[in-house]
C-alpha positions as MATLAB code, in Angstrom:
seq = 'MGLPAIGSYPMPDRTAIPRSHVSWRIDPGRAALLVHDMQNHFVRAFPAGRAPVVELVDNIAALRELADTLDMPVVFSAEPAGQPPAQRGLAGDMWGPGIGDEPDAAAIVAPLTPRPGEHLLANVRHTAFPRSHLGRLLRSQNRDQLIICGVHAHLGVLLTAADAFMNDIQPFVVADAVADFSAEEHTLALRWAARTGVVRTTDGCCAPCSCTGSGGTRDARGAEHRCLPRHTLELE';
ca = [
     -70.630   27.042   31.407;
     -68.256   29.964   30.966;
     -68.740   33.230   29.153;
     -70.525   32.924   25.792;
     -69.019   34.134   22.544;
     -69.999   37.791   22.197;
     -70.434   39.408   18.800;
     -70.196   43.066   17.908;
     -73.376   45.116   18.175;
     -74.068   48.864   18.189;
     -74.400   50.732   21.448;
     -77.933   52.045   22.025;
     -78.409   55.768   21.538;
     -80.905   58.092   23.170;
     -83.715   56.914   20.877;
     -83.525   53.487   22.538;
     -83.870   54.741   26.111;
     -87.016   53.402   27.819;
     -89.178   55.810   29.760;
     -88.727   55.655   33.507;
     -91.587   55.877   35.973;
     -89.826   58.489   38.101;
     -88.305   61.911   37.413;
     -85.211   61.576   39.592;
     -82.225   63.699   38.611;
     -78.617   63.142   39.523;
     -77.395   65.383   42.327;
     -73.590   65.312   42.739;
     -73.996   65.847   46.470;
     -76.005   62.634   46.763;
     -74.590   60.401   44.011;
     -71.769   57.879   43.698;
     -70.473   56.164   40.541;
     -70.233   52.357   40.476;
     -68.060   50.726   37.805;
     -69.211   47.108   37.779;
     -66.855   44.224   36.912;
     -64.793   46.017   34.253;
     -62.104   43.356   34.527;
     -59.923   41.939   31.777;
     -61.591   38.518   32.110;
     -64.991   39.947   31.168;
     -63.971   42.741   28.811;
     -61.725   40.522   26.670;
     -64.786   38.447   25.775;
     -65.974   41.335   23.589;
     -64.547   41.837   20.075;
     -61.538   44.106   20.562;
     -61.614   47.475   18.826;
     -65.293   47.200   17.899;
     -68.674   48.158   19.292;
     -69.805   47.913   21.982;
     -66.565   47.640   23.956;
     -64.921   50.750   22.499;
     -67.844   52.962   23.496;
     -68.185   51.108   26.785;
     -64.684   51.972   27.980;
     -64.739   55.514   26.576;
     -68.082   56.366   28.164;
     -67.139   54.932   31.551;
     -63.949   56.992   31.423;
     -66.044   60.103   30.709;
     -68.366   59.353   33.630;
     -65.395   58.840   35.904;
     -63.901   62.200   34.935;
     -67.255   63.838   35.584;
     -67.477   62.172   38.996;
     -63.977   63.375   39.838;
     -64.821   66.931   38.776;
     -67.954   66.948   40.940;
     -66.407   65.166   43.964;
     -68.619   62.106   43.628;
     -67.212   58.872   45.104;
     -66.058   56.334   42.515;
     -66.453   52.658   43.413;
     -65.203   49.654   41.433;
     -66.633   46.183   41.982;
     -64.497   43.232   40.928;
     -64.901   39.465   41.079;
     -62.043   37.828   43.004;
     -59.865   35.317   41.163;
     -59.605   31.693   42.194;
     -62.710   31.492   44.354;
     -63.112   28.129   46.132;
     -66.386   26.276   45.450;
     -67.811   27.219   48.858;
     -67.389   30.909   48.084;
     -68.484   30.558   44.472;
     -71.746   28.930   45.540;
     -74.529   28.507   43.001;
     -72.703   30.780   40.578;
     -70.345   27.850   40.031;
     -73.232   25.664   38.859;
     -74.394   28.344   36.460;
     -71.130   29.891   35.196;
     -68.326   27.531   36.192;
     -65.314   28.350   38.384;
     -65.119   32.019   37.407;
     -61.910   33.979   37.038;
     -58.836   31.786   37.201;
     -55.239   32.585   38.053;
     -54.265   33.876   34.602;
     -52.062   36.981   34.821;
     -54.123   40.199   34.968;
     -57.427   38.371   34.405;
     -58.981   39.861   37.533;
     -57.469   43.326   37.047;
     -59.580   46.300   36.026;
     -58.904   47.177   32.362;
     -55.940   49.504   31.984;
     -57.794   52.675   30.858;
     -59.918   52.477   34.026;
     -57.285   51.428   36.578;
     -58.496   52.595   39.999;
     -56.808   55.736   41.276;
     -55.858   56.719   44.822;
     -58.984   57.703   46.710;
     -61.266   55.463   44.642;
     -62.780   52.336   46.179;
     -62.277   48.743   44.993;
     -64.710   46.187   46.445;
     -64.757   42.418   46.047;
     -67.908   41.299   44.248;
     -68.744   37.621   44.812;
     -72.264   37.720   43.370;
     -73.799   39.393   40.328;
     -75.114   42.264   42.438;
     -72.437   44.415   44.026;
     -74.183   44.676   47.411;
     -74.037   41.222   49.116;
     -70.912   40.398   51.119;
     -69.362   43.788   50.371;
     -69.513   47.044   52.271;
     -71.007   48.995   49.352;
     -74.156   49.840   51.292;
     -72.165   50.920   54.345;
     -69.818   52.982   52.184;
     -72.697   54.841   50.555;
     -74.400   55.510   53.878;
     -71.171   56.743   55.479;
     -70.834   59.357   52.731;
     -74.536   60.278   52.750;
     -75.063   58.969   49.214;
     -78.514   57.778   48.225;
     -78.066   57.796   44.454;
     -75.983   55.266   42.496;
     -74.888   55.725   38.882;
     -74.188   52.241   37.502;
     -72.036   51.316   34.510;
     -70.022   48.262   33.438;
     -70.903   44.632   32.634;
     -73.067   42.704   32.189;
     -76.232   44.719   31.683;
     -78.824   41.975   32.257;
     -76.900   40.385   35.143;
     -74.725   42.421   37.498;
     -75.861   45.856   36.376;
     -79.578   45.085   36.477;
     -79.425   43.164   39.753;
     -77.329   45.858   41.407;
     -79.847   48.491   40.288;
     -82.696   46.428   41.753;
     -80.737   45.905   44.971;
     -80.091   49.642   45.243;
     -83.801   50.323   44.832;
     -84.620   47.820   47.577;
     -82.221   49.716   49.844;
     -83.802   53.120   49.099;
     -80.893   54.165   46.898;
     -81.961   55.726   43.605;
     -80.334   53.763   40.732;
     -79.294   55.390   37.447;
     -78.219   52.943   34.706;
     -76.173   54.510   31.910;
     -77.357   52.802   28.733;
     -74.259   53.407   26.609;
     -71.841   52.740   29.473;
     -72.988   49.145   30.002;
     -72.649   46.152   27.693;
     -74.013   42.627   27.456;
     -73.836   39.287   25.671;
     -76.028   40.598   22.852;
     -78.026   43.620   21.735;
     -81.231   41.795   22.707;
     -80.075   41.207   26.283;
     -78.778   44.772   26.504;
     -82.194   46.109   25.461;
     -84.003   43.783   27.870;
     -81.828   45.003   30.751;
     -82.548   48.656   30.019;
     -86.269   47.978   29.846;
     -86.268   46.295   33.251;
     -83.916   48.860   34.798;
     -86.385   51.603   33.928;
     -88.965   49.910   36.166;
     -86.940   50.446   39.326;
     -84.815   53.442   38.394;
     -83.731   55.838   35.685;
     -81.970   54.998   32.402;
     -79.862   57.669   30.728;
     -77.126   57.974   28.129;
     -73.685   59.214   29.095;
     -74.300   62.715   27.782;
     -77.840   62.765   29.147;
     -77.402   61.424   32.666;
     -76.630   64.945   33.888;
     -79.158   66.761   31.750;
     -79.982   70.367   32.644;
     -82.619   70.549   35.322;
     -85.685   72.765   35.402;
     -84.704   74.571   38.596;
     -85.366   78.288   38.623;
     -83.529   80.741   40.781;
     -80.427   80.101   42.820;
     -82.019   78.069   45.573;
     -82.669   74.885   43.590;
     -85.600   72.633   44.412;
     -86.428   69.914   46.922;
     -87.408   66.364   46.080;
     -90.224   64.296   47.588;
     -88.034   63.445   50.594;
     -87.308   67.109   51.276;
     -83.682   66.866   50.153;
     -82.380   69.879   48.270;
     -81.467   69.314   44.624;
     -78.235   71.046   43.640;
     -78.080   72.018   39.982;
     -75.140   70.749   37.969;
     -72.877   73.269   36.270;
     -73.762   73.433   32.592;
     -70.174   72.754   31.507;
     -70.383   69.268   32.991;
     -72.813   68.290   30.235;
     -70.094   68.414   27.596;
     -68.827   64.850   27.850;
     -67.967   64.099   24.261;
];
């Protein structure tokens, strides 16, 4: 099967955010931003000019600008076009041949085109970790937090968040910067993501911390938490 027909549905707001079991906060000195599979092939399956894709692209763009301001690495994952059956593996049984050779199908959508200095990794499975150097890239830059946005929430986003957790990388899923086949699957993904990480909205993922004084605080691992400048909260 290929991609299903996707109807319009409203993006979740902060009232729909499930409670996480941990109190992790994003530290720009430890975090990287992952933009997952925001390719024309996947994004064009959503109704153009309607929710959720309008908010999806706008909110990812806001997160990217925030990451750039705070010197956080930005990583794009992208499924290669024209994968042979041996590379496609079991994904071929489930989803068919994947992205074909249509012009621009595998390209990242124009408003999010990767910039010099950003990383673009081939993603041959739903999770962005296997057969890529994402883990090595994060370790080389001393990053143990991963902010995840993109598509699809209950597949690549959720599995990447779980994979990050299994690799001792704190995952943060941005609820209104991911999208899915339906509102029900979107909600399911957020519920499960909260069990292995933190779920936030775009304007809440860098919420003011409770640090007092200029020295910040230290987390359970002894790493210092660096407070975010208050102006970075104004994303809208």
